[in-house]
C-alpha positions as a Python dict, from the first residue, in 0.01 Angstrom:
ca = {
    (1, 'M'): (0, 0, 0),
    (2, 'T'): (128, -303, 191),
    (3, 'V'): (475, -452, 146),
    (4, 'T'): (536, -794, 302),
    (5, 'E'): (847, -1011, 314),
    (6, 'V'): (756, -1364, 208),
    (7, 'K'): (936, -1686, 116),
    (8, 'G'): (855, -1907, -177),
    (9, 'F'): (971, -2042, -507),
    (10, 'G'): (855, -2021, -864),
    (11, 'R'): (1065, -2077, -1170),
    (12, 'Q'): (1383, -2036, -961),
    (13, 'K'): (1338, -2375, -782),
    (14, 'G'): (1566, -2278, -492),
    (15, 'H'): (1940, -2333, -470),
    (16, 'T'): (2211, -2527, -285),
    (17, 'E'): (2432, -2380, -10),
    (18, 'I'): (2724, -2517, 188),
    (19, 'Y'): (2720, -2457, 564),
    (20, 'R'): (2997, -2591, 789),
    (21, 'G'): (3105, -2838, 525),
    (22, 'S'): (2759, -2982, 458),
    (23, 'E'): (2550, -2914, 150),
    (24, 'Y'): (2191, -2800, 200),
    (25, 'T'): (1910, -2738, -46),
    (26, 'V'): (1725, -2413, 13),
    (27, 'D'): (1377, -2462, -131),
    (28, 'F'): (1228, -2127, -36),
    (29, 'L'): (1371, -1798, -159),
    (30, 'P'): (1312, -1457, 1),
    (31, 'K'): (1063, -1248, -196),
    (32, 'V'): (857, -931, -155),
    (33, 'K'): (479, -916, -190),
    (34, 'I'): (332, -576, -280),
    (35, 'E'): (-41, -507, -243),
    (36, 'I'): (-187, -175, -359),
    (37, 'V'): (-547, -56, -374),
    (38, 'V'): (-608, 184, -665),
    (39, 'N'): (-893, 295, -886),
    (40, 'E'): (-948, 67, -1185),
    (41, 'E'): (-856, 342, -1432),
    (42, 'D'): (-514, 385, -1262),
    (43, 'S'): (-433, 14, -1227),
    (44, 'Q'): (-241, -22, -1556),
    (45, 'K'): (-22, 282, -1484),
    (46, 'V'): (57, 154, -1134),
    (47, 'A'): (142, -196, -1260),
    (48, 'E'): (376, -52, -1526),
    (49, 'A'): (548, 169, -1266),
    (50, 'I'): (616, -133, -1043),
    (51, 'V'): (743, -361, -1318),
}
């Protein structure tokens, strides 16, 4: 299993923040990418456990 911190956007489309009185658009959001190698017969159980 590999867990990686990544940045990106999907349906969320980022957000706006105010820093020192100025407004900034943050396009990329912090996310986590999980990669797991399992036998095909176990893949559905593993996916359900994660979600």
